[in-house]
N, C-alpha and C positions, 0 to 999 in steps of 0.2 A: 643421499639416503638419510643422513643424520639430521638434516635441517627440517624436512617435513615431519619426522618423528618428534623432534623437539617442538615444533610448532603445534602439533597435535596434543602433546603433553601439556603445554602451557595453556592452550585453550581449554582443555578439561580441568586443569587446575583453576583457571579463572572462573569457570562455570561452577565448580563445586565449593569453593572457599566461601562465597557469599551465603550459602546455606548455613554455615555455622556462625559467621560473624554478624550478619544483618538479615535474619530471616524475615522480619516484618517488611523491610524495604524490597526484599526480593519478591515477596508474594505480591506486593502491589504492582511491581514491574511486570510479573507474569500475568496478573489480572488485566493490565492495560494491553499487553500483547495479545491475550486470548480474546479481548473484546473486539479486536479487529477482524476475527474470523467471520462472525455474522455479517459485518459490513462488507467483507470480500465476496461472500456468496450472494448477497443482495445487489450490490452494485457492479461488480466486476465479472463474476463468473457466469451468472445466469444470462441466457439469451433472450428470455421472455420476462421482461421486467413488468411489475404491476404499473397500471396507468397512474396510480397515486404517486409513484417515484419517477416514472419516465417523463411525464409532462413537465413538472418543474424542472427536471434535469435539462431537458431540451431548451427550455426558456432561459435557464441560466447560461447555458452554452451560447445561444444566440446572443444574449446581452453582453457577455464577456467578449465575443468575437467583434461586436460593434464598438465596444469601449476601447479595445486594444487594436482595432484594425487588423485582425489576424485571420480573416476569412480566406480559406484556400481558394486558388483560382479555379475556375470551371474548366472542364475537359475541353470544351470547344475553343476556349480562349488559348489554351495551351497548344492545340493543334495548328494555330495560325503561324 
């Protein structure tokens, strides 16, 4: 029981101390982390992606699969 509480205390301490010692660097880090939120909702979470994003993404996927020879096998080939 003592180890998880100690871990929680140290995590909170490491989270709070930079607010006082390096506020500028901390805000830059927070801004970088928060800038990932729109990227997540645009590329990962949504099921209906705009064509402007979807078509280049599929093209990039096909190009990477051709360059790295990492295309998954087809279902009919696996059944044999």
